[in-house]
C-alpha positions as CSV (number, residue, x, y, z in Angstrom):
1,M,90.0,119.6,99.2
2,Q,93.5,120.2,100.6
3,L,96.1,121.3,98.1
4,E,99.8,121.1,98.8
5,R,102.8,122.7,97.2
6,T,104.7,120.3,94.9
7,T,108.2,119.3,95.9
8,P,111.0,118.4,93.4
9,A,110.6,114.8,94.6
10,D,107.0,114.8,93.3
11,L,107.9,115.9,89.7
12,P,108.4,112.5,88.0
13,T,105.0,111.4,89.4
14,L,103.4,114.7,88.5
15,H,104.8,114.5,85.0
16,A,103.3,111.1,84.5
17,L,99.9,112.3,85.7
18,V,99.9,115.3,83.3
19,E,100.9,113.2,80.3
20,R,98.2,110.5,81.1
21,A,95.6,113.3,81.4
22,Y,96.4,115.3,78.4
23,R,98.0,113.1,75.7
24,G,97.6,109.7,74.1
25,E,95.0,106.9,74.6
26,T,95.1,107.1,78.4
27,A,93.9,110.7,78.2
28,R,90.8,109.6,76.2
29,A,89.5,107.8,79.4
30,G,88.7,111.4,80.6
31,W,87.0,114.2,78.8
32,S,89.3,117.2,79.2
33,H,92.3,115.9,77.2
34,E,94.1,117.6,74.2
35,A,94.9,114.3,72.5
36,D,93.0,115.2,69.4
37,L,94.8,118.5,69.1
38,L,98.4,117.7,70.0
39,T,100.3,114.4,70.0
40,G,103.7,115.4,71.5
41,D,104.5,115.6,75.2
42,R,102.5,118.1,77.3
43,T,105.4,118.9,79.6
44,S,108.6,117.5,81.0
45,V,110.1,117.1,84.4
46,A,112.6,119.9,83.5
47,E,109.7,122.3,82.6
48,L,107.9,121.4,85.9
49,Q,111.1,122.1,87.7
50,S,111.4,125.5,85.9
51,F,107.9,126.4,87.2
52,L,109.1,125.7,90.8
53,D,112.3,127.6,90.2
54,A,110.3,130.6,88.9
55,G,108.2,130.6,92.1
56,D,105.0,129.4,90.5
57,H,102.6,127.7,92.8
58,L,102.4,124.1,91.5
59,L,99.8,122.4,93.7
60,V,98.8,118.8,94.1
61,W,95.9,116.9,95.6
62,R,96.7,113.5,97.1
63,D,94.4,110.6,97.7
64,N,95.9,108.1,100.2
65,G,99.3,109.6,99.4
66,A,99.0,109.3,95.6
67,I,99.0,112.4,93.5
68,R,95.6,112.4,91.7
69,A,95.2,116.1,90.6
70,C,97.3,119.2,90.2
71,V,97.0,122.9,89.2
72,R,99.5,125.6,88.4
73,L,99.0,129.2,89.7
74,V,101.1,132.0,88.5
75,P,100.8,135.5,90.1
76,L,100.8,138.0,87.2
77,N,100.3,141.1,89.2
78,A,98.9,142.2,92.6
79,D,95.4,141.1,91.9
80,L,95.6,138.7,88.9
81,V,96.6,135.0,89.0
82,Y,97.0,132.8,85.9
83,L,95.6,129.3,86.3
84,G,97.1,126.5,84.1
85,M,97.6,122.8,83.9
86,L,94.4,121.9,85.8
87,T,94.8,118.2,85.8
88,V,92.7,115.3,87.1
89,D,93.6,111.7,86.7
90,P,91.5,110.5,83.7
91,S,90.2,107.5,85.7
92,L,88.7,109.9,88.2
93,Q,87.1,112.4,85.8
94,G,83.4,112.8,85.6
95,D,82.7,112.7,89.4
96,G,83.1,116.4,90.2
97,L,86.8,116.2,91.2
98,G,87.7,118.9,88.6
99,K,85.0,121.2,90.0
100,R,86.4,120.8,93.5
101,L,90.0,121.3,92.3
102,L,89.0,124.5,90.5
103,A,87.2,125.8,93.6
104,A,90.2,124.9,95.8
105,A,92.6,126.7,93.4
106,E,90.4,129.8,93.4
107,T,90.3,129.8,97.2
108,Y,94.1,129.4,97.3
109,A,94.6,132.2,94.8
110,R,92.3,134.5,96.8
111,D,93.4,133.6,100.3
112,V,97.1,132.8,99.9
113,L,98.1,134.9,96.9
114,G,95.7,137.8,97.4
115,A,94.2,137.5,93.9
116,K,91.0,139.3,93.0
117,R,90.8,137.8,89.5
118,M,91.8,134.5,87.9
119,E,92.8,134.2,84.2
120,M,93.3,131.1,82.1
121,Q,93.5,130.2,78.4
122,V,91.6,127.3,76.8
123,F,91.9,126.0,73.3
124,S,89.2,127.7,71.2
125,R,88.3,124.3,69.6
126,R,87.5,122.8,73.1
127,R,83.8,124.0,73.2
128,E,82.9,121.5,76.0
129,L,85.8,122.7,78.1
130,L,84.9,126.4,77.5
131,S,81.3,125.5,78.6
132,F,82.6,123.9,81.7
133,Y,84.4,127.0,82.7
134,D,81.5,129.2,81.7
135,R,79.3,127.3,84.1
136,R,81.8,128.2,86.9
137,G,81.8,131.9,86.2
138,Y,84.7,132.3,83.7
139,R,84.0,134.7,80.9
140,P,85.9,135.4,77.6
141,T,87.9,138.6,77.8
142,G,87.7,139.0,74.0
143,E,91.4,138.2,73.7
144,K,92.7,135.3,71.6
145,R,96.2,134.0,71.8
146,P,97.9,132.1,69.0
147,F,99.3,128.6,69.7
148,P,103.1,129.0,70.0
149,Y,104.2,126.7,67.2
150,E,107.7,128.1,67.1
151,E,108.2,127.6,70.8
152,W,106.8,124.1,70.9
153,P,107.9,122.6,67.6
154,H,107.6,119.0,69.0
155,A,104.1,119.5,70.3
156,G,102.7,117.4,67.5
157,A,100.0,120.0,66.5
158,Q,97.3,118.4,64.4
159,F,96.0,121.8,63.1
160,D,97.7,124.8,61.8
161,D,95.2,127.3,63.2
162,L,95.2,126.5,66.9
163,E,94.5,129.4,69.3
164,F,93.5,130.0,72.9
165,T,90.5,131.9,74.2
166,V,91.4,133.9,77.3
167,L,88.9,133.6,80.2
168,E,88.7,135.5,83.4
169,K,86.7,135.3,86.6
170,R,86.4,137.7,89.6
171,L,87.2,135.9,92.8
């Protein structure tokens, strides 16, 4: 799977993909959504642009020219990279594309960014997603992070006790 760096011209399309995959009824076509936890927007074009401006590696996979998947990689230090926003078009979920995207992101983090470890955070309520990552070698660090209600007041949180489980894998 060939991943490419996102360009500013890609951001409106990328934004639409992320929203379809994480929120609302379209997200329910897939299995990795957050639609039962949050009802507000997942991101915005401006936030995606801020990732590019910060030097994050916002990567996309294209199928016949169309963006079908993406992932965000953020170097945290010399050997640790944060993985976020792993996104697959809901209509393509369930056929192993997410596994291939994750493997490609790990290879990129190791070979391009020099990472030795990958970190991510997953909603603690998403047991099936935690199991997915466990099967791919990600282990809980023991750290839990609270959901940032104050920073994301328009997220439409459906619970007042949301938290993330931090996972890590050696690459």
